[in-house]
C-alpha positions as CSV (number, residue, x, y, z in Angstrom):
1,M,43.5,41.4,2.6
2,P,46.6,40.3,2.0
3,R,46.6,37.1,-0.4
4,R,48.5,35.0,2.6
5,E,45.1,35.7,4.8
6,T,42.3,35.9,1.5
7,V,43.5,31.8,1.2
8,L,43.5,31.2,4.3
9,V,39.9,32.2,3.9
10,I,39.2,30.8,1.7
11,C,40.5,27.1,2.4
12,S,38.9,27.7,5.5
13,F,35.3,27.4,3.7
14,C,36.3,25.1,1.2
15,L,37.0,22.4,4.0
16,L,33.4,23.3,6.3
17,L,31.2,23.0,2.1
18,C,33.5,19.6,2.4
19,L,33.0,18.7,5.9
20,G,28.8,19.4,5.2
21,C,29.3,17.2,1.9
22,A,30.8,14.2,4.4
23,E,27.7,14.7,6.6
24,R,24.7,14.5,4.0
25,T,26.2,11.3,2.5
26,Q,26.7,10.4,6.1
27,S,21.8,10.0,6.5
28,L,21.6,7.1,4.5
29,P,21.3,4.2,6.8
30,S,23.9,2.0,8.4
31,R,21.7,-1.0,7.2
32,C,22.2,0.6,3.1
33,V,24.9,0.1,1.2
34,R,27.3,0.1,-1.8
35,Q,28.9,-3.1,-2.9
36,T,32.2,-3.1,-5.0
37,D,31.1,-6.0,-6.9
38,P,27.6,-6.3,-8.8
39,A,25.5,-9.1,-9.1
40,P,26.3,-11.5,-12.5
41,A,24.3,-11.4,-15.6
42,L,20.5,-13.0,-15.2
43,P,19.4,-13.2,-19.0
44,S,16.5,-12.3,-20.0
45,T,14.8,-15.1,-20.3
46,G,15.7,-16.8,-17.9
47,T,15.6,-16.4,-13.5
48,A,14.9,-13.0,-12.6
49,L,14.5,-13.1,-8.8
50,R,16.4,-15.4,-6.5
51,L,14.8,-16.2,-2.8
52,D,17.1,-17.5,-0.6
53,G,18.7,-18.0,2.6
54,A,18.8,-20.3,5.1
55,G,15.4,-19.1,7.0
56,L,13.4,-20.5,3.9
57,G,11.8,-24.2,4.1
58,Q,12.4,-23.4,0.2
59,P,14.2,-21.8,-1.5
60,Q,13.1,-20.0,-5.2
61,A,14.0,-19.0,-8.0
62,F,10.8,-17.4,-9.6
63,T,10.9,-16.0,-14.3
64,F,9.4,-12.6,-15.1
65,A,6.6,-15.3,-16.6
66,Q,6.3,-16.2,-13.0
67,L,6.1,-13.0,-11.3
68,R,3.4,-11.5,-13.5
69,A,0.7,-14.6,-13.8
70,L,0.5,-13.9,-9.7
71,P,-1.6,-11.3,-8.4
72,F,-0.5,-7.4,-7.4
73,K,-0.8,-4.7,-5.4
74,R,-1.6,-1.7,-6.4
75,L,0.6,1.3,-4.3
76,D,-0.8,4.7,-5.1
77,N,0.3,7.7,-4.7
78,V,3.7,6.8,-2.2
79,P,5.1,9.4,-0.9
80,M,8.9,8.4,-2.5
81,S,11.6,10.6,-0.1
82,R,14.9,11.2,-1.0
83,S,18.2,12.2,0.4
84,H,19.8,13.9,-1.7
85,A,16.8,14.9,-5.2
86,P,12.7,16.0,-4.5
87,D,11.2,13.6,-3.0
88,E,7.7,13.0,-5.3
89,V,5.4,10.6,-5.6
90,T,4.8,7.6,-7.1
91,S,3.1,4.3,-7.8
92,W,3.5,1.4,-8.2
93,R,1.7,-2.4,-9.1
94,G,3.9,-6.3,-8.2
95,P,3.5,-9.0,-6.2
96,E,3.6,-8.6,-2.3
97,L,7.2,-9.8,-1.4
98,A,5.3,-11.0,1.6
99,A,3.4,-13.9,-1.1
100,L,6.8,-14.9,-2.6
101,L,8.1,-15.3,0.9
102,E,5.4,-17.8,1.9
103,A,5.7,-19.4,-1.9
104,A,9.8,-19.8,-0.2
105,E,8.4,-21.5,2.6
106,I,10.1,-18.3,5.3
107,K,10.9,-19.5,8.5
108,A,8.7,-18.6,11.1
109,G,10.9,-15.9,14.1
110,P,12.2,-13.2,13.7
111,M,14.0,-12.6,10.2
112,M,16.2,-10.4,8.2
113,L,16.2,-9.8,4.8
114,M,19.0,-9.2,2.2
115,V,18.0,-8.3,-0.5
116,A,20.6,-7.0,-3.8
117,A,21.1,-4.8,-7.1
118,Q,22.6,-6.3,-9.5
119,D,24.7,-2.9,-9.3
120,G,25.7,-4.7,-5.8
121,Y,23.7,-2.1,-4.1
122,R,22.4,-3.7,-0.9
123,I,20.1,-2.9,2.1
124,A,18.5,-5.4,4.9
125,G,15.7,-5.2,7.1
126,T,13.4,-7.5,8.7
127,R,10.5,-8.9,8.3
128,A,8.8,-6.3,10.3
129,E,10.0,-3.1,7.9
130,L,9.6,-4.4,4.3
131,R,5.8,-6.4,6.1
132,S,4.8,-3.4,3.4
133,A,6.8,-4.1,0.7
134,V,6.1,-5.1,-3.2
135,V,7.9,-6.7,-5.8
136,A,6.8,-3.7,-9.2
137,L,6.6,-4.8,-12.3
138,Q,4.7,-2.0,-13.5
139,D,4.1,1.5,-13.1
140,G,1.1,3.0,-11.7
141,R,-0.2,3.3,-15.2
142,G,0.7,-0.1,-15.6
143,R,3.7,0.0,-17.8
144,W,6.2,-2.5,-17.6
145,L,9.6,-1.1,-16.0
146,S,11.2,-3.3,-18.0
147,D,9.5,-2.1,-21.3
148,L,10.5,1.6,-19.6
149,D,13.9,0.2,-19.1
150,E,15.1,-2.5,-19.6
151,T,18.7,-2.7,-17.4
152,C,15.9,-2.0,-14.5
153,P,13.1,-4.2,-14.6
154,I,12.0,-4.8,-11.1
155,R,12.0,-2.6,-8.0
156,L,11.8,-3.3,-4.2
157,V,9.0,-0.4,-3.4
158,V,9.2,-0.2,-0.2
159,P,5.4,2.2,0.4
160,D,6.2,3.4,4.0
161,K,10.1,3.6,4.6
162,P,12.4,6.2,2.5
163,G,13.5,5.9,-0.5
164,N,17.3,4.5,0.3
165,Y,15.2,1.5,1.3
166,W,13.7,1.3,-3.2
167,V,15.8,-1.3,-4.2
168,Q,15.4,-0.8,-8.2
169,N,16.9,-3.6,-10.7
170,V,16.6,-6.0,-7.4
171,W,17.7,-9.9,-8.6
172,R,17.7,-11.6,-5.1
173,I,17.1,-11.2,-1.8
174,T,18.6,-13.2,1.5
175,V,16.7,-14.9,4.4
176,E,18.7,-15.4,7.5
177,P,17.7,-15.6,11.0
178,Q,17.6,-12.1,12.6
179,G,20.7,-12.7,15.3
180,D,20.1,-12.0,19.2
181,S,22.3,-8.8,19.6
């Protein structure tokens, strides 16, 4: 095969490979975004999780001690589906997101929740989409996530959603009335 044809075949192969990779990276829901501006650092003894927004009657700032004192829900053998890694079965423990929203006096009606991580990753979902979410503070063996990895002490786990709806190192949940779009 002449050199020009060889180069053309290689370039065509590389182009197809790149297009295939681009297709896979676009498979994330449009509501999962990576921001470039990470959240401000939160002191380990201060606020661990903020709930705010127009959809709440009483915004809250929870410390780790307050979160740890709440009743925990166990999520055992939860399939965590991933788009770029093998799926795995995991177990978690922590307060239900619904209980935190009730403490912040979530208003009636359809609401959109924006969940933000320290590294800027964000998801948005309706109250109904995130109804099963748990703010995990422990793994399935009862070990504190803060002891396992001090950089990711809180994780939002949504057992009936793919892994890209799960958020490591959650620091803020903003609740807004859902628009009529």
